[in-house]
Every structure is written in C-alpha cells, then in structure tokens.
TIPA-403727 format. One record per atom (N, C-alpha, C): residue in one letter; x, y, z. Coordinates in steps of 0.2 Angstrom, whole numbers, plus 5000, padded with zeros to 4 digits. Each point is the difference from the previous one (the first is absolute). Example, Ala and Ser with C-alpha at 12.3 -4.5 7.8 and 13.67 -1.06 7.14 Angstrom:
BEGIN
A506649725039A499650065000A500450065000S499850054996S500450065001S499650055003
% end
This chain:
BEGIN
M524158825070M500350004993M499550044996L500250044995L499650044996L499649964995P499350024999P499649964995P500350024993I499949954996I500250014993I499450024996V500050064998V499450024996V500150004993A500649994997A500250004993A500749974999V500149974995V500649974998V500450064998P500650015003P500550054998P500250004992L500150054997L500250004993L500649964999V500550015004V500649964999V499949935000V499549975004V499949935000V499649984993K499650054998K499649984994K500550004994E500550045000E500550004995E500449945000Y500249975006Y500349945000Y499649944998C499450005003C499549944998C499950004993H500050064996H499849994993H500549954996W500650005003W500549954997W499749935000F499649985004F499749935001F499350004997R499750054997R499350004998R499949934996S500449984996S499849944995S500049945004V500250005006V500049935005V499249995002F499650055000F499450005003F499550014994K499549954999K499650004994K499450055002R499850005006R499450045002R500250065004R499550054999R500150075003R500049995008E499649965002E500049995008E500649975002Q500349954997Q500649975002Q500650055000Y500050054995Y500550055000Y499950055006A499450025001A499950045006A500249975007H499849945000H500349965007H500750005000F500449994994F500750005000F500350075003E499750054997E500250075002E499950015008A499449985002A499950005007A500449965005F500249944997F500549965004F500750035001I500250024994I500750035000I500050065004T499550055000T500050055005T500049985007A499549965002A499949985007A500649965002L500349964996L500649965003L500650055002C500050064997C500650045001C499950045006V499350015003V499950055005V499649975006V499649954999V499649985006V500449955005E499850005006E500349965005E499849925000N499349994999N499749945000N499949984992R500549964997R500049994993R499649934998T499549985005T499649954998T499450034996I499649954997I499550034996I499550045004A499849985006A499650045004A500350075002G500750005002G500350065001G500050054994I500249974994I500050044994I499350034999H499549965001H499350024998H499850065005Q500250005006Q499850055005Q500350074998Q500650004996Q500350064999Q499850034993L499649964996L499850034994L499350035000L499950075001L499450035001L499549984995D500150014994D499549994995D500249944995G500449965003G500349944996G499549945000P500349954997P499649944999P499849975007T499549954999T499749975006T500549955002Y499949975007Y500449955002Y500049944996E499449984998E499949944996E500350004993S500050064997S500450014994S500750005000L500350035006L500749995001L500249935001H499649965004H500149935001H500049964994H499550024995H500049964994H500650024996F500250065000F500650024996F500649965002M500149985006M500649965003M499949934999S499449975000S499949935000S499649974995G499750044996G499649974994G500050044994S500350065000S500050044993S500549974996P499949994993P500449964996P500650054997W500450035004W500550044997W500749955002S500550014996S500649965001S500550035004V500249965005V500650025004V500750004995D500049954996D500650004996D500050054995R499550034997R500050054996R500250075003L499750005007L500250065004L500750005001R500349955002R500749995002R500450024993E499849974995E500450014993E500050084999A499450035001A500050074998A500450045005R500049985006R500450045005R500749994999L500349944998L500749994999L500250054994H499650004995H500150044994H500050085002Y499650015004Y500050075003Y500750025003V500249955004V500650015004V500650014994K500049964995K500550004995K500050074997K499450024998K499950074997K500350055004R499950005007R500150055004R500850005003I500349954999I500749995003I500450014994T500450055000T500550024995T500750005003K500549974996K500649995003K500650014995K500450055001K500650014996K500549945000P500449994995P500549955000P500450015007D500149955004D500350015006D500849994999V500350054998V500749994998V500449995006Q499850035006Q500449995006Q500049935002F499449975000F499949935002F500449964996L500050014993L500349954996L500850015001A500250065000A500750015001A500349975007M499550015005M500249985007M500049925000T499649974997T500049935000T500449964995G500250044995G500449974995G499649964995D499350015000D499649974995D499950034993S500350064999S499950044994S500549974995A499649984994A500449984995A500550054997G499750075000G500350054997G500550045004G500049985007G500450035004G499850075002A499350015000A499750075002A500250025006S500150075001S500150035006S499650065001P499850015007P499550065001P500350064998S499650054998S500250074999S500250035007R500350064999R500250035006R499450035004G500049985006G499450025004G499449965000E500049954995E499449954999E500049955006K499549995003K499949955005K499449964999Q500149944998Q499449964999Q500149935004F499449975001F500049935004F499749954996P500149945001P499749954996P499249995002T499649984995T499349985001T500049935002I499649995005I500149935004I499249975000V500049944999V499449965002V500149965006A499650015006A500149965006A499549955000I500249945001I499549945001I500049995008D499450005003D499949995007D499449955001A499949985006A499549975003A499750035006T499450005001T499750035006T499449975003F499850015006F499449985003F499550054999A499349994999A499550045001A499649975005H500050025006H499849975006H499250015001H499749955003H499350005001H499849965006T499450015003T499849975006T499549944999G499849994994G499549944999G500349964994E499849935001E500249954995E499650004994N499450035000N499549994994N500150054994I500650024999I500250054995I500449964995H499950014994H500449964995H500750025000G500449945001G500750005000G500350015007V499650005005V500350015007V500249935003Y500650005002Y500249945003Y500450025007W500249955004W500450015005W500750004998Y500450055002Y500750004998Y500550025006R500649984999R500550025005R500350064998D499850065004D500350064999D500750015004Y500549994997Y500750005003Y500250075003A499750054997A500150075002A499750015007K499449985001K499650015006K500149945005R500349944997R500249945004R499349975003C499549994995C499449985002C499749974994Y499449965001Y499649984994Y499550054999T499850014994T499550054998T499549984995L499450025000L499649994994L500150064995A500249984994A500150054995A500049974993Q500050044995Q500149984993Q500750024998R500349964996R500750014998R500050024993L500350064999L500150044994L500750004998V500149984993V500750024997V499950054996I500450065000I499950064997I500650024996S499950044995S500650034997S499950085000T500550045001T500050075001T500650034995L499850054997L500450044996L500350065004V500750005000V500350055004V500550044996T499850064999T500450054996T500350055005P500450054997P500350055005P499550045004D499450014997D499550045003D499349975000K499949944998K499449975000K500049935004L499549985003L499949935003L499349984998V500049954995V499349984997V499949935001P499449985002P499849935000P499949974993L500349944999L499849974993L499649945001G500349955001G499549944999G499949975007W499649955001W499849975006W499849934999K500149955004K499849934999K499849985007L499449965001L499849975006L500349935001Y500349995005Y500349935001Y499549965004H499949944998H499549955004H500549955003R499849985006R500449955003R499749934997G500549964998G499849944996G499849945005F500350005006F499949955005F500249934996L500550004996L500149944996L500449955005D500450025004D500349955005D499549975004E499550045003E499549975004E499549964996Q499950014994Q499649964996Q500349934999K500750004999K500449944999K500049965006N500050035006N500049965006N499349975001Y499550044998Y499349975001Y499949944996L500350004993L499949954996L500449945002E500650015003E500449945003E499649975006E499650045004E499749975006E499349974998M499750024994M499449984998M500049944995A500649984998A500149944995A499649945002P499649974996P499649945002P500549945001E499849955004E500449945000E500049964993P500549974999P500049964994P499449964998D499749975005D499449964998D499450035001S500050075000S499450045000S499549994994E499450025001E499549994994E500250054994E499749994995E500250044994E499750075001A499550015003A499750065001A500450055004A500449975005A500450045004A500650024996W500349964996W500650024996W499850054995A499449994997A499750054995A500050075003E499750005006E500050075004E500750035001Y500549955002Y500650025002Y500450034993D499949964995D500350024993D499750074998A499450025002A499750064998A500450065004L500149985007L500450055004L500750014997I500349954998I500750004997I500050054993E499549994996E499950044994E499950075002Q499650025005Q499950075002Q500750035003Y500349965004Y500750025002Y500550024995E500049954995E500450024994E499850064996Q499450015000Q499750064996Q500250065004N500050005007N500250055004N500750024999Q500449955000Q500750014998Q500150044994K499749984995K500150044993K499750075001E499550015003E499750075000E500350045005H500349985006H500250045005H500650044998K500150065001K500550054998K500450025007T500649995000T500450025006T500150075000Q500250035005Q500250075001Q500550024995N500549964998N500550014996N499850004992Q499549964999Q499750004993Q499650064999L499750035005L499650064999L500550064999A500550005004A500550054999A500350004993V500149944997V500249994993V499550034995E499449995001E499550034996E500050075000L500150035006L500150085001L500650024996V500549975000V500650024996V499850004992D499749944998D499850004993D499550054998E499650025005E499550054999E500350074999C500550015004C500450074999C500450004993E500349944998E500450004994E499550004994H499449975001H499550014994H499850074999L499950045006L499850074999L500650044997D500649975000D500650044997D500150065004L500050005006L500250055004L500850015000D500250065001D500850014999D500349995007V500149935001V500249985007V500749994999D500450025005D500849995000D500149945004V499749995006V500249955005V499449985004Y499949935002Y499549985005Y500349995006V499650015006V500250005007V499549965003C500349955004C499649965004C500249995007D499549985005D500249985007D500349935000A500249985006A500449945001A499549944999A499450015001A499549944999A499949984993L500250054995L499949984993L500649994997A500650005003A500749994997A500049924999C499849994994C500149924998C500150004992P500349954998P500249994993P499450014995E499449975003E499450004995E499850084998I500050045005I499850074999I500550044996M500749995003M500550044997M500249974993G499849944998G500149974993G499550034996A499450025002A499550034996A500250074998I500350035005I500350074999I500650004995E500449955001E500650004995E499849984993K499449965000K499849984993K499850064996H499950065003H499850064996H500650055000G500649975002G500650045000G500150055005K499750005005K500050055005K500449985006A500350055004A500350005006A499649995006W500249975005W499650005006W500550005006V499750035006V500350005006V499549985005S500249965005S499649975005S500350005007K499650005005K500349995007K500149925000L500549985004L500149935001L499949985007A499749955001A499949985007A500649985003K500150025007K500749985003K500149935001S499549964999S500149925000S500249974994R500050044994R500249974994R500749985000L500249944997L500649985000L500450024994V500750025001V500450024995V500749965001Q500349994994Q500649965000Q500650055003V500449975004V500650035003V500649984997A500650035002A500649984996A500249935001A499849975006A500249935002A499749954995G499450034997G499749954995G499349985002G499950015007G499349985003G499550065000F499449985002F499550065001F499950015007E499950075001E499750025007E499650064999T499650025005T499550054999T500450074998V499650044997V500350064998V500150055006E499649985005E500150045007E500749985003K500149935000K500649985003K500650024996F499950004994F500650034995F500150075001G499550045001G500150075001G500350025007H499949965005H500350015007H500749985000S500249954995S500749985000S500550054996L499750054997L500450054996L500350055005P500650024998P500450055004P499650074999K500150045005K499650075000K500350044994E500649994998E500350044995E499749984993S499749955000S499749974993S499450054998F499750045005F499450044999F500250074998K499850024995K500250074998K499450055000P500150065001P499450055000P499850014993V499350014999V499750024994V499550055002N499950054995N499550055001N499449994995V499450005002V499549994996V499550065001E499550004996E499550065000E499349974999T499550025005T499349984999T499750034995R499349984998R499650044995R499950075002H500050025006H499950075002H500650045001G500649974998G500650045000G500450005007E499849955004E500349995007E500749964999H500550025002H500649975000H500249955006R500249944998R500149955006R500749964998Q500349985005Q500649965000Q499949935003Y500349954996Y500049935002Y500749985000W500149945003W500649975000W499949934997C500349984994C499849954996C500649954998F499849944999F500549954998F499649974994S500449994994S499749974994S500549954997K499649944998K500449954997K499649954996V500249974995V499649954996V500149945004L499449975001L500049935004L499649954997M500149945001M499549954998M499549995005V499450014998V499450005004V499749935000H499949965005H499849935000H499449994996K500049954996K499449984996K499850064995W500550044998W499950054995W500650014996R500450055000R500650014996R500450065003K500550024997K500450055002K499750074999L499950035006L499750075000L500450055004R499950064999R500350055004R499750015006V500350005006V499750005006V500350075004V499650045003V500250065003V499749995008I500550015004I499850005007I500150085003S499550035002S500050075002S499850015007Y500450045003Y499850035007Y499950084999D499650025005D499850075000D500550045005N500549975002N500450045005N500849974999E500450045002E500749984999E500349955005Q499649995006Q500249955004Q499849934999L499650004994L499749944998L499649975006D499650045003D499649975006D499349994997G499649955003G499349994998G500049954994E499449994997E500049954995E500150034993P500449984996P500150034993P499449974996I499950034994I499649974995I500449974994Y499849954998Y500349964995Y499650004993L500450024995L499750024993L500449954995V499649994995V500349954995V499750034993T500449994995T499850034993T500349954995N499750004994N500249964995N500650034996R500150075001R500550044996R500649995004T500449954999T500649995003T500650054998H499950034995H500550054998H499950075004W499550015004W499950065004W500449995006V500650024999V500649995005V499950055006Q499750064999Q499950055005Q499349985004P500149995006P499449985004P499550065000Q500350065000Q499550065000Q499550004995K500149974994K499549994995K499449965002I500249945003I499549955002I499650035006V500350035005V499750035006V499550054998Q500350054995Q499650054998Q499349984996I500149954996I499449974997I499549975005Y500249965005Y499649975004Y499650055005M500450055001M499650065004M499450024997R500050004993R499450024997R499449965001R500149945003R499449965002R499750035007D500450035004D499750025006D499350045000P499950044996P499350045000P499549954998V500149944998V499549964998V499649985006E500349995006E499749995006E499550055002H500250064998H499550065002H499449994995L500149984994L499550004995L499549945002I500249955003I499649945002I499650035006R500350035005R499750035005R499550054999D500150054995D499550044998D499449974996G500249954996G499449964997G499549975005K500349985006K499649975005K499650065004Q500450055002Q499750055004Q499650054997E500250024994E499850064997E499549994994I500049944997I499649984994I499649945001G500049975006G499649945001G500249934997L500649994999L500249934998L499849955005E499950015006E499849955005E499350015002D499650054997D499350015002D499549964997C500249964995C499549964996C499749955005Q499350005000Q499649955003Q499649964996Q500150004993Q499749964996Q500249925001R499449964999R500149935002R500349964994N499750024994N500249964994N500650024996E500249964996E500750024996E499950064996E499450014996E499950064996E500150065004G499650005006G500050075004G500750015002V500449955002V500750015003V500450034995L500049974994L500550024994L499850074998K499350014999K499850074998K500350055005H499949995007H500250055005H500750014999W500449954999W500850015000W500250044994E499749994994E500150034994E499850085000L499450015003L499850075001L500550035005S500249975005S500550035005S500750024996F500249954996F500650024996F499950064995A499450004997A499850054996A500050075004A499750005006A500050065004A500750025002H500449955002H500750025001H500450034994T499949974994T500350024994T499850084999F499450015001F499750074999F500450055005L500049985006L500450045005L500750014998E500349954997E500750014999E500250034993L499549994995L500250034994L499550044997G499350005002G499550044997G499950065004L500250015006L499850065005L500550054999E499950064998E500450055000E499850065005L500550025004L499850065004L499950064997P499450035001P499950074996P500450055003N500250054995N500450065002N499650055003L500150015007L499650055004L500350075000P499750054998P500450075001P500250015007G500650025000G500350025007G500249945004V499949944998V500249945004V500649974997P500549995004P500649964997P499849934998A500449984995A499949944997A500249945005V499549955000V500149955005V500249934996R500549975002R500149934997R499749955004L499549964996L499649955003L500449935000E500249985006E500549945000E499649945002T499550005004T499749945003T499350004997V499749945000V499349994998V499550035005G500250015007G499650035005G499950084998Q500650034998Q500050074998Q499550014994K500049954995K499650014994K499349995002S499949955005S499349995002S499750075003R500450035004R499850075002R499850054995V500450004995V499950044994V499349984997M499849945000M499449984997M499450025005E500250005006E499550025005E499850084999G500550034998G499950074998G499550014994A500149964995A499650004995A499349985001I499949955005I499349985002I499750065004L500450035004L499850065004L499750064995Q500450014995Q499850054995Q499449984997G499949944998G499449984997G499450015005L500149995007L499450005004L499950085001V500550045001V499950075000V499650034994N500249984994N499650024994N499349985000H499949945002H499349975001H499650045004V500250015006V499650045005V499950074998A500550034996A499950074998A499550004994Q500049954996Q499550004995Q499349995003L499949965006L499449995003L499750075003V500550045003V499850065002V499850054995R500350004994R499850044995R499349984997D499949935000D499349984998D499550015005G500250025006G499550015005G499749935003A500449955000A499849935002A500050005008D499749955002D500049995008D500649965002L500450045003L500749975003L499849945005Q499550015004Q499849955005Q499949934997E499650014994E499949944996E500649964998F500550054997F500749974998F500349975006V500050025006V500349975006V499749945001W499349995000W499749945002W500149954994R500150024994R500149954995R500749975000L500550055003L500749975001L500049955006M499650025005M500049955006M499749944998R499450004996R499749944998R500549954997R500450034995R500549964997R500549975005R500250055004R500649985005R499749945005L499450005002L499749955004L499849944997N499950004993N499749944997N500549955000R499849945002R500449945000R500650015004Q500050035005Q500650025004Q500349935003A499549965002A500349945003A500349954995I499950014994I500349954995I500850005000
% end
C-alpha cells in the first residue's frame, strides 16, 4: 500500500465541514488522517493506519484520539447527518406520487420525466470478530451462515436515492440476557426460612434485574429511534423499507406516526387470514393460489435494468396486526422456486408493480453494508472499550459519507468521463490522489537535493514500527 505523505485537498475540503466538532488543532489533524486512511489502507486498525502515515501522528497520539480524547461522537454524527441533508437535493417526486396515489393535487410527471422515490432502509447486520473482549461482542446465531458467531449487532439506517446510497444512523444492540437472569433468580431464591441476610442479598439481585429490564433496548426499539432520528432531521423521505426481521407493529407504527408509507419483506411463516376465516402461513396461502392469479409486472432497478416478475396482490389480515396489502412475487413465469412475500401499509396501492419496485430499492443496501465492512473498516475495530468502538464506527460512517457525497472525479483531458458506482471504485480514486501526493513529495525532495535513501529508510521505519500490534 502507498504511504500517505499528505492529506488530499478533497479530504481537507470535506473535513472542514466538521471543524467545529474538534476543539483542538491536534484532534482535527487526527480526524483528517483517519478519514484519509479509512478510505485507502487495508489494515484499518490504529497500528495499520499509523504505519501508512509517513509524517503523521505517533501511535500513542492516535490511540489517545480514539480512546481518551474528549471529542463527541454525538456531535460528529449530528454534523455528518446535516452534511448529508445539505448535499442531498430532491425534486418533488411527481411520478412516485402519481404512481402511488398519495398526491393530494393529482400531480403527474412531465413528458420524459423519470423519478423514483427517496427511501430510508432500516436493517440489522453483524460486525464479526474473533475475540470476546471487545465492547458489544456476543455470541449470536447467524442464520445466513447457519452457525454461531462472535459479533456485534448493529441496527442501521440508509438513505437510498436514485443515484446515491448514503449511510445515516447506527445503533449498537446489546444482548440483555433477561431470560437467563430470570431463570437464575428462580434457581437462586432462598428458602422461606432463610436468614435475613440471604433475603437481602436476593432482593438486591431482584432490584438489579428490574433495572436491567428498564434500561435494556431491544433491536426493535433501536430501529424506532433511527426512524425518529431521520424524521427529526427532516429528510425528504417518501417511504421506509425493512427486512422481514424488522416487520413488526412497533417499528411500522413509529413510521406511520410520521405519516409515512412503508414496505417490508414478510417472513413466510407469518400467519394471514384466509377466506374460510382461519389463519395459515402466507407460504401455504401462496401455494394454494391458482397459477392464473399471478400477473406479470415490469420493474426497473436503480441503474436502469428492466426485470419482470409474476405477482399476486391482496389485502389480508395479518395475525396479531391488522389488514395490510400482501404481495407474493416470483421471478419466473413457471412460479418455480421460493417467492418473496412483501407487505405494506398502503392498502390502496392496488398495483403490485409499485410495491415490488419500491422494495427493489433496498437491494443495494446489502452492497453498502458489505463495502462498509470490506472497504472502510466497519469490522476492523479492535478497541476494547465503548468509547473507542463508538468512535471507530462514527469515523467509518464519516469516511463512507465522504466517498459517497464528498468525492468528485476530476475531469482529465482526453479521458472519457467515468461513473463511479461502488465504494471500491471511489477508494481507487483516492489511491490515485495518495499516489499523486507521493509523487509530488518525492519531486520536491529531488528539487531540494534531499537524500532519497534517508526518505526510504524513514518510510520503512514507519512501516516496521509496531508491526506486531
């Protein structure tokens, strides 16, 4: 990996937006260095970042910046979200309003005008680790990999526009172990004739358990907080999209409280009411439908790719919820394989194309999460304490926001314009800026008559320093 001899100008311009977050000049310099390094280095631990910064801060000062320096994660997140709001502009989505029937004025798109809804996706993901001594790491069942894994559980929100995919908020879920605590209390209850000291000790455990119940937040509660955060920011959001694990009245009620539409995947085991009056799984209900009930619909991805699906749509009573519009969608005319089941609170959206089209906008979020882990170090944090973990994640989200909204490809003479679609591509552009900085630095050393051998040794000393950490 190329050494970083200077913070690129484009990074400096982005970081200037956050200048007020950092009270001291050294904090701000560390922030610039971290944003640069998170975009390009392979080892995004403190040691890995330190090795790439040729004339950057010492390892100890970088470590202090992450674990002891008094700058606020909340203030950085607030500034980042306002940066997102400032950079995201959106015209009134007349096509979406007309398509969904939500337009009070009956607006219709102009000839040739093609626009898509702005979406906020709410998801949960694992940040995998190999050790248990990191803040927020627990054993979880990973159903995708069909195994148990050590990981942190993150609930995140993502803004999806026709041409941007921007990380918004994040919340760390802690396992409460409330059921285990309750079982322990039942097993440890003293005998009725036990001494007063034993009962006093047991009462203290009961009080601690009750306090844990009050303070513990479920994954759904964290998702609700992310919805409220988006609405407080007053982003121009048309619809929220969720995965099946978050399809519950608690989260969807929070979205509806703000008057917004939502579309979610529905687990095939969820119960819906059938014509006979009883309830059966939506999977069994779907298999009972005749083939002619499924009609072809055409949808378009964010990048203009056209796809065809065969869909059934109907308003059904969902068990322990209410009447919602359910869509069953296959990707082939023969109705082979497993369909996807979708549900929305907009029962008047009678055309399944609308609902499938909106849910497809969530697909790129999987790539955003993957890029965050592979390209920007979301899983690379080795900090043990809470402060270091939270700072690392917010810095990762700030770097991701820079690559999505702050980085612009320079116009090169004689070179065709390139559309940057992935975070990996944008990281390569940043590598070009780092290379240019290195070339300029070496050229200046040559003009000054400096000893290049000394430059090489200085570079190697930094690369070898604390390599085992």
